[in-house]
C-alpha positions as CSV (number, residue, x, y, z in Angstrom):
1,M,-3.0,22.6,-27.6
2,Q,-6.6,21.4,-27.1
3,E,-8.0,19.3,-24.3
4,F,-7.2,15.6,-24.6
5,P,-10.0,13.5,-22.9
6,W,-9.6,10.3,-21.0
7,H,-7.5,7.7,-22.8
8,T,-4.7,5.1,-22.5
9,D,-1.7,5.4,-24.8
10,C,-1.6,3.4,-28.0
11,S,-5.0,1.7,-27.4
12,Y,-5.2,1.0,-31.1
13,E,-2.2,-1.4,-30.9
14,H,-2.6,-5.2,-30.5
15,A,0.2,-4.8,-28.0
16,P,-0.1,-1.4,-26.3
17,P,2.8,-0.4,-24.1
18,R,2.3,-1.4,-20.5
19,F,4.1,1.6,-19.0
20,F,4.9,5.2,-20.0
21,A,6.8,8.0,-18.5
22,L,6.3,11.8,-19.0
23,Q,9.3,14.1,-18.4
24,V,8.5,17.8,-18.1
25,L,11.0,19.7,-20.3
26,Q,8.9,22.9,-20.1
27,H,5.8,23.2,-18.0
28,D,2.8,25.3,-19.0
29,R,3.6,28.7,-17.5
30,Y,0.0,30.0,-18.1
31,G,-2.0,27.5,-16.1
32,G,-3.0,25.0,-18.8
33,G,-1.9,21.4,-19.4
34,T,-3.0,20.0,-16.1
35,L,-2.5,16.2,-16.2
36,S,-5.4,14.2,-14.7
37,V,-5.0,10.5,-13.9
38,M,-7.8,8.0,-13.0
39,K,-7.3,4.6,-11.4
40,I,-9.1,2.1,-13.5
41,D,-10.0,-0.3,-10.7
42,R,-11.8,2.6,-8.8
43,L,-13.6,3.6,-12.0
44,S,-14.8,0.0,-12.5
45,Q,-16.6,0.2,-9.2
46,F,-19.1,2.5,-10.9
47,L,-19.9,0.0,-13.6
48,S,-22.4,-2.8,-13.5
49,P,-21.3,-6.4,-13.6
50,T,-23.0,-6.7,-17.0
51,T,-21.0,-3.8,-18.4
52,K,-17.7,-5.1,-17.0
53,A,-18.4,-8.5,-18.7
54,A,-19.3,-6.8,-22.0
55,L,-16.1,-4.7,-21.9
56,L,-14.1,-7.9,-21.5
57,E,-15.4,-9.2,-24.9
58,P,-13.6,-8.5,-28.2
59,E,-16.7,-6.6,-29.5
60,F,-15.1,-3.3,-30.2
61,Q,-13.5,-1.9,-33.4
62,I,-10.7,0.4,-32.6
63,T,-9.6,2.6,-35.4
64,I,-6.0,3.4,-35.9
65,P,-5.5,7.2,-36.1
66,P,-4.0,8.1,-39.5
67,E,-0.8,9.4,-38.0
68,F,-0.1,6.0,-36.4
69,I,-0.9,3.6,-39.3
70,K,2.1,1.3,-39.8
71,H,0.6,-1.0,-42.5
72,P,-1.6,0.7,-45.1
73,D,-4.0,-2.3,-45.3
74,Q,-4.6,-2.2,-41.5
75,R,-6.9,0.7,-40.4
76,H,-8.4,-0.8,-37.3
77,I,-8.2,-3.7,-34.8
78,V,-11.0,-5.6,-33.1
79,G,-10.6,-6.3,-29.4
80,S,-11.9,-5.7,-25.9
81,L,-11.6,-2.6,-23.8
82,F,-11.1,-4.5,-20.5
83,A,-8.8,-7.4,-19.8
84,I,-7.6,-9.3,-16.7
85,D,-3.9,-9.4,-16.0
86,T,-3.0,-13.1,-15.9
87,E,-0.3,-12.6,-13.3
88,D,-2.1,-10.6,-10.6
89,H,-5.7,-10.8,-11.8
90,C,-6.1,-7.0,-11.8
91,L,-8.3,-5.2,-14.2
92,M,-6.6,-3.6,-17.2
93,M,-8.1,-1.2,-19.8
94,R,-7.4,0.3,-23.1
95,Y,-9.5,3.3,-24.3
96,R,-9.7,6.3,-26.4
97,D,-13.3,7.4,-27.0
98,E,-13.2,8.8,-30.5
99,I,-11.6,5.7,-32.1
100,V,-13.9,3.0,-30.4
101,T,-16.9,1.6,-32.2
102,P,-19.1,-1.1,-30.6
103,L,-19.8,-4.1,-32.8
104,S,-22.9,-5.4,-30.9
105,A,-25.9,-4.0,-28.9
106,R,-24.3,-5.4,-25.7
107,A,-21.0,-3.6,-26.5
108,A,-22.9,-0.3,-27.3
109,A,-24.7,-0.4,-24.0
110,A,-21.5,-1.1,-22.1
111,L,-19.7,1.7,-23.9
112,K,-22.6,4.1,-23.0
113,E,-22.3,3.2,-19.3
114,L,-18.5,3.6,-19.4
115,K,-18.8,7.0,-20.9
116,G,-21.4,8.0,-18.3
117,A,-19.0,6.8,-15.5
118,L,-16.2,8.9,-17.0
119,Q,-18.4,12.0,-16.7
120,D,-19.9,11.1,-13.3
121,M,-18.7,13.6,-10.7
122,E,-18.8,11.1,-7.8
123,A,-16.8,8.6,-9.8
124,L,-14.3,11.3,-10.8
125,S,-13.9,12.6,-7.3
126,Q,-13.1,9.2,-5.9
127,S,-10.8,8.0,-8.7
128,T,-9.0,11.0,-10.1
129,L,-5.8,13.0,-9.3
130,H,-5.1,16.3,-11.0
131,L,-1.5,17.3,-11.4
132,T,-0.8,21.0,-12.3
133,A,2.5,22.6,-13.3
134,A,3.2,23.2,-9.6
135,D,2.9,19.4,-9.0
136,L,5.0,18.6,-12.1
137,P,7.6,21.4,-12.5
138,E,10.5,21.2,-15.1
139,R,12.6,18.1,-14.9
140,S,9.8,16.2,-13.2
141,I,9.1,12.6,-14.3
142,I,5.9,10.7,-13.8
143,L,5.7,6.9,-14.4
144,L,2.3,5.3,-15.0
145,D,1.0,1.8,-15.7
146,N,-0.8,2.4,-19.0
147,Y,-3.2,-0.5,-18.3
148,R,-4.2,0.6,-14.8
149,W,-4.5,4.4,-15.2
150,L,-6.4,6.5,-17.7
151,H,-5.1,10.0,-18.3
152,A,-6.3,13.2,-19.7
153,R,-5.1,16.8,-20.1
154,N,-6.9,20.1,-20.2
155,G,-6.0,22.6,-22.9
156,I,-2.5,23.9,-23.2
157,K,-2.1,27.7,-22.8
158,D,1.7,27.9,-23.3
159,P,2.9,27.2,-26.8
160,A,6.4,26.5,-25.3
161,R,5.1,23.6,-23.1
162,H,7.0,20.5,-23.9
163,L,7.0,17.0,-22.5
164,R,9.0,13.9,-23.4
165,R,7.1,10.6,-23.4
166,V,8.7,7.2,-23.2
167,R,6.7,4.0,-23.6
168,W,7.9,0.4,-22.9
169,N,7.0,-3.2,-22.3
170,A,4.4,-3.7,-25.0
171,I,2.3,-6.7,-24.1
172,P,-0.5,-8.3,-26.2
173,F,-3.6,-7.0,-24.5
174,A,-5.6,-10.2,-24.3
175,N,-3.0,-12.6,-23.0
176,G,0.1,-12.8,-20.8
177,V,2.8,-13.1,-23.5
178,V,5.4,-10.4,-23.1
179,S,7.4,-8.6,-25.8
180,H,9.8,-5.9,-24.9
181,S,10.0,-2.6,-26.7
182,A,10.6,1.1,-26.1
183,E,9.5,4.3,-27.9
184,V,10.4,7.9,-27.2
185,S,8.4,10.9,-28.4
186,S,8.0,14.5,-27.6
187,T,4.6,16.2,-27.1
């Protein structure tokens, strides 16, 4: 029901899903639950070259939230927040603020600049689209590239709001090896 700040889905996985779809089963009838999406390549224009280089390095500990732990002995992964797609050379990102810990001074400075850009009004106005219940009525489906778009949601006001989420095409984040999978959940 609470606000969910900027993130990519399953950022704590070695192979996060490349794509996801949201199907609106019941929209928020009271004005909450607005989905915001931000294009990562536009956001990156507000980051210094030093920060972009640091975010490409595997200098971040990413904690696996307790509800998503698959192996009791694995509570985190270490990796980068940015990567370059080997096929089309586009910037990719994985991110969820509350589970990321920088492992070096360089990583800490880069993370601080990234967080600043995510709050910068100019960056937000040039890279963000806000989709209300009017934009996504019941039976709507939105498909997103989980590596190229961050998403967030404001607080939900309608306890009956219900979305179905489908994720697929999990790819190891740091290389071009592809493994196919699908996951369906309701939120």
